[in-house]
N, C-alpha and C positions, 0 to 999 in steps of 0.2 A: 326344503325342496319345493319349487314352484313349477307348475306345468302349464304350458301355453300351446294353443293351437296356432300354427304358423303357415305362411305361404299361401298356396293355391286355395286351401279350404276357406281362409279368411277372404281372399280376393273374390272368389266365386260367390260367397254368401253376400258380400257387399254389392256384387253385380246382379244379384237375384238369379244366379244360375245354379243348377244342381251341383251339390258338393259330392264328389265321388271318393277321391283319395284324401285322407287326413294325415298331415305330418304334425308331430308333437316335439316340442323342445322342453327339456328339463333344465332348470336353472338352480344352481346351489346344491348339486348332488354329486356324489362320487360314484365310481364304478361299483365299489363295494356295497354302497347303500342300495343301488339298483338291484344288484344280485340278491341282497338280503330280502328284498321285497318280492322276489320271484321273477324278475325280468330276466329274459334269456338273451345273452350277447350274440349279435350277428355281424357287427362291423369289424372287418379285418384292419382297415386303415384308421378308423376313428370310432369312438364308442357309440354304437347304436344297439338298441335292445328291443325285443319283442315283448309286448304286454302279456302277462301271464294268462289273461282271460280273452281279451279281444284279438290278440295277435298283431295289433297295429304297432308301427315303428315309433320308438321314442329315442331321440338323440340328445346326448348331453350338449349343453351350450358350448360352443367352441369358437376359437379364432383360427385364422389361417394366414400363412404368408407364402409368397412365391419362392420356390427353391429350385425350380428347373423348368424345362420346356413342357408345353402341352397341358392337357387336362389333368394329368396325374402329378404335375410338378409342384405340389404344395405340401407344406408342413403344417399339421394341425396341432392345436393345443386346446385340451379340454380340462377344465378344473372348476370347482365350486365358485371361484372368484370371477369367472367369465359372466358378464352381464347379458341380459336379453338384447340390449342395444348393440353390444359388441357382436353377438351372434347374427343379428339381423343385417348389420352393415356389410357382411361378407356375401350377401345374396346378390342376385343379378339385377333385377329391376325393382323399382320402388313399389310397384303394385304387388310384388312377391315378398316384400320385406315388412309385412305387418303381422302382428300377433294379437291374440285375444285370450283372456282367461275364461274360466268356466262360467262367468257371468256375462260374457261377451263384451267386457270392457276392452276397448281397442288400445293397443300400443303401436303408435305410428310415428316413429322418430324421423322418418325420411320422406314424409308427405305422400305416401302411397295413395291414400284416400283422395287427396287433392288431384293426383294424376289420373286416378280412376274417373273422377268427375270430368276432368279435362280431356279424357280419352287419349292419354299420352303414355307411351312406353319409354321410360327414362331410366338410365342406369343409377344405381344407388350411390356408388362412389367410383373414383378413378381406378380402383382395384378391378373393376369390370374388365379392363383391358389386359388383365393378367391371365385370363382364362379364355382361350380361343373358342371353346365350345359355346360360349355365350353369344357369339355371332349367330350361330345356328339357332340357339334358343330364342333370341330376340326376334329373328325372322319368323320363327314358328309362332310365337305369340302374336306377331303382326298378322299372320294368316288366320289365326284363331279368332282374333277380335276385330278383324277388318270390317265385318258386318255391323259392328257396334260403333264404327267410326274411329277406331284407334289408329294412330300413326306413330312412327318412331321419332323421338325427339331429335332435332338436328345435331345436338352435341353428342348424343348416343350414336347416331349414324356415323359421325366423324370418328369416334373411338373404334367402331366396327371397321371403318375404312383403314385406320392405322393398323389394326390387328391383321387385316387382310393383306396389307403391304409388308408386314413384318416377317412373314414366313412362318408364324406361329401356327397357322391353320394346318400346315403340313405335318405338324406334330400330333394331330388328332388321330386316334385309332379308328380303324374302319368300323368297329363295333359301335363306338360312341357316336360317330357321324351318322351311321345308318339308323340308329335309334331315333335321332332327331329328324332326319330326312323322312323316314317312314311315318313318323307321327305327324309331321308337317303336311305330308301328301294326303293324309286322311282328314285334314281340317276342311271346313266348309269352303275356304277360299285358298287352295294351295298355290294358285298362281301368284298370290301376294308374297309367299315365301320365296319364290324364285325371283320376283321383282326386287325385293329388299336385298337379297344376296347379290343381285346384279348391281344394284345402286351403290352398295358399299365395296364392290370389287371382289367379294368372296366367291361369286359364281365362277369367275375367271380362274380362280385358284382351285376350287373344289371340283367343278365340272366344266372345264374349258370347252368340252365338246358341245355342251348346251349353250354356253355363252357365245360360241362362234356362229350360232344360227341367227342372231340378231343382226339385221342389216343385209341379210341374204335374201334377194327377191325370188318370187315364184311367179308363174304365169298368172296374170290377173284374171284370165277367163275362168280358171279353176279355183284361184285363191284371191278373192276380192281384197283381202287384207294384205296381200303381197308379201309382207315380211315373214320369213320362216319362223323367227323367234316369237313373234306375235301370234302366229298360227299355233305354235306349240303350247303357248300359255292358254289359248282359247280351247284347245283340245283338252287340256288338263282341267280347265274350268267346266267343260261339259261333263267330264268324267265325275267331277265332284257333284254337279247338279243332279246327275243320274245315279248318285250313290254307288258308284262302282267300287269294287274291292281294291286293295293295295296293288295286287298284281297288274290289274288293268291300268291303274294310274301311273305306275312305274313304266309300263310299256308305252303309254301315251306320251310321257315326258321324253322318252328316248327314240321314238319311232322314226324320226326324220333326221337323225344325226348325220347321215350320209350327205345331206344337202350342204353341210358346212365344209365339205371337201371339194365341192364342185368348183373348177377354175372359173374366175370371173368372166373370162371370154365366152363361157358357155351359158351364163345367166341369161334369162331366168329359168332355163330348162335344167333338169337334174337327171340326166340319163343314168340308169342303173344305180341310183342312190340307195336302193334297197340293199344291194350287195356291198357297196363301198362302206355303208354304215355299220355293217356287222362287226367289224374289228373295233369300232369305236364303242358300240353297245357292250361288247365283251369287256373292253377295258374299264368302262364305268361300273359294270357289274362286279368285276373283280376288285376294283379299287375300294368299294364299299362293302364287299363280301355280302351282297344282297342274297336273300334266301333263294334256294334253288328254283322254286316255282316262279318267283319274280324274274330271275335270270332267264329261264327258259321261255317264258311268255314274251319278254322284251325282245329276245332274238327272233322268235317266230313272227311276231308282229312286224318287226323291222324288215324282215325278209319278204313277208307275204301280204302286207297291207294293201298293196296295189292289186294283188290278186282278189282280195276281198271286194274292193271297189268295182272290179271288172267281172265279178262273179257271174253275172247274167250272160256274159259273152264267152266265158271260158269253154273250151272243148271238154267233152266228158273225160277224156284221158288226163287233161290238166287238172280238172276238178278232182279226179281220183288221186292223183299225185298229191294234191293239196291235203286231202283228207288223210292220206297215208302219213304225210309229214307230221300231222298233229296226233296221230294214233287215236283217231276218234272212236275206235271200237273199244278201247280200254280206258281212254281218258276223255270222255265227252265234255267234261267241265272246262278243260283247257280250250277246246274249240269254241265253246260258248263265250269264254272270256276274249278270245281272238275276235269273234264277231262283234262283241261289245266295243273293243278298242277301235275296230274299223269304223263302227258307227259314230263313235266320239270324234274320230278323225274327220269324218265327213261333215259332222255338225259343227266342228271347230273352225268354221269359215264365216267371215263377216256376211251377215244377212241370210245365211243358209242354216242357221241353228235349228229351225223348226222343220226343215225339209225332211220328207220321209226317206227311209233307207230300205227299199225293197230287197236289197242284197241280203239283209239279215235273215229274213224268212226263207229266201231261196237257198242260202247256205245250210240252214237248219234242215230243210227238206231234203237236200242232197245227202247230208250226213245220215238222215233217217233211212233214205232209200238204200244207201250202201250198207248200213248196219242190218237192214232187214233181210239181206241175202242169207239164206239158210245153208249151213255147212253140212248138216246131216245127209241130205240127198247125195252130196258129192262123196262123202265117206262111203255111202252104200254102193256108189258106182265104182269103188275100189281106189279112188285117189288117195294118195298118202305122200308124206314128205314134201319135197319141193314141187312136185306135180300138183299136190293139193293146194299149195299156195298160189300157183299159177291159175288153177281152175277157179278158186275163190275170186281172184283178181278179174278174170274174164267175166264172171257172173256179176260182180260189182260194176264193172264197166258197162255191161248190158243194162243193168238197172239204172245207171246214171244217164245212159242214152235215152231210155224210155222216160225218165224223169224230166230231162231237158225238153224232149218233144212235147210232153204233156204240159209243161210250163209255158212253152212257146205257142201252144195251140190257142 
């Protein structure tokens, strides 16, 4: 039995980056031998075990071959005869196909270290094209390491293009796709993820609603970058630079989908794009089974982001309706994330990245004014049921009128 550290732990150590997750491969062992040493089995499809003390995962060396469509369409074979090189060749990228023993002696049969130094993301073998999930993984690694100068090798991009055209991407489950998408959006340069998917044709298959934004013009007076797709990437870039959470980044990616539906004869204006885009946002949310908080914020930002930009001009009654829509009294954090998404949208414009966004503080102040309306005095006056609700609404409207007057003074 020989044990090796493999994959990301080896890659990140060689890059000088912090090592968080460690994967182990065991060569020359049987399931019975692992159980005899106290390892606990966890793999349903192939033999993976938890270390009796550390709890880390140890997998028996295995080979795989294509037996069906999609990510799950593989047959695995694990036995003591499977070599380390055979286990490594089934991995996606050369930089993920290295192993080291407990003395940090490197096993690198597919030149991953050379590609690390050359800053290239390259597939290990033609079997890369058997697994459609690898299109998303390669794009995610491109986003992760773009800051270090990494690019996708042309021949790997070509394989990704073939996969995108083959229909295999449609066999991916929503859960597997979302796992890669959500991780990619949280990288330092998530725009690169979208750019790589677009370059290989995968964006058109996975998110045609986002792909449709490229080439759609906007008024230059408000959007010096003009192209809606370019603007969307810039908004996403701002969200990453400002360390926004996943909910905000997802909303930033989807906020302008309605502009992809505008008839060409109406370009560059996009009247009511906030409302026309809602069905598209809903479709993308459902396609990837995005978490509920991501779905809700994306829909709310899509519908109300122009309200956010026009906050200083809104009538108190419109402002109150906006606050009600977000349920700011019970869910203040969601409104804070909406404000953040609006600010990223405003900053995601060419040359306006550093412009201040006074609407943010104004909206926060409005929410505070409405929240500060006391309910107890109304209860003491005998209001209850629907009448109490109307009385609270009247008092909140009064508070917002006073807030707007004070802010305008």
